[in-house]
C-alpha positions in Angstrom: -116.0 176.1 -41.5 -116.2 178.3 -38.5 -114.4 181.7 -38.6 -113.8 183.4 -35.3 -113.3 187.1 -35.0 -111.7 188.7 -31.9 -111.4 192.5 -31.8 -109.4 194.4 -29.2 -111.5 197.5 -28.7 -112.7 199.5 -25.8 -116.3 200.8 -26.2 -118.2 203.4 -24.2 -121.2 202.4 -22.1 -124.2 201.5 -24.3 -122.1 200.8 -27.4 -121.7 197.5 -29.1 -119.7 196.3 -32.1 -121.3 194.9 -35.3 -119.4 192.8 -37.8 -120.6 193.4 -41.4 -119.5 190.9 -44.1 -120.2 189.8 -47.7 -118.8 187.8 -50.5 -116.2 190.0 -52.2 -117.5 189.7 -55.7 -121.2 190.1 -54.9 -121.3 193.2 -57.1 -123.5 195.1 -54.6 -121.7 197.4 -52.2 -124.7 197.3 -49.8 -125.1 193.5 -49.8 -123.7 193.0 -46.3 -124.8 190.6 -43.6 -124.6 192.0 -40.0 -123.7 190.1 -36.9 -123.6 191.7 -33.4 -120.3 190.8 -31.6 -120.3 189.6 -28.0 -118.5 191.2 -25.2 -115.7 188.7 -24.4 -113.6 190.4 -21.7 -112.5 193.9 -20.6 -110.6 194.3 -23.8 -112.1 192.0 -26.5 -115.2 191.5 -28.6 -115.9 188.1 -30.2 -118.1 186.8 -33.0 -118.3 183.5 -35.0 -119.7 182.9 -38.5 -120.2 179.5 -40.0 -119.7 179.5 -43.8 -119.5 177.1 -46.7 -117.8 179.8 -48.8 -114.7 178.8 -50.6 -114.1 182.2 -51.9 -112.9 185.7 -50.8 -115.1 187.7 -48.6 -114.9 191.3 -47.1 -115.7 192.4 -43.6 -115.5 195.5 -41.4 -116.5 196.5 -38.0 -119.1 199.2 -36.9 -120.0 200.8 -33.6 -123.7 200.6 -32.7 -125.4 202.7 -30.1 -129.1 203.0 -29.4 -130.0 200.7 -32.3 -128.3 202.7 -35.0 -124.8 202.6 -36.5 -122.7 205.4 -35.1 -119.3 204.7 -36.8 -119.1 202.8 -40.1 -115.8 204.1 -41.4 -113.4 201.3 -40.4 -111.2 199.8 -43.1 -112.6 196.9 -45.1 -110.6 193.7 -44.8 -110.5 190.6 -47.0 -110.2 186.9 -46.2 -109.5 184.3 -48.9 -110.9 180.8 -48.0 -109.4 177.9 -50.0 -109.8 174.2 -49.7 
């Protein structure tokens, strides 16, 4: 299954958006995978993940600049994948 993320967000020059995600019941709060989002247009960022998960997972967005995370305080969201 492919999950597509589109985020409407305007960044400053040199910034990028990183998508962090994990299985919701992983038990480890630091067990996130990271995926850099791609600049899609003047207003949107885009990312895709392919997963075989049939479970609930959490994700949130971060702003990266100069190789380090600058903002990591966006709300966690959940997606429940069922067959």
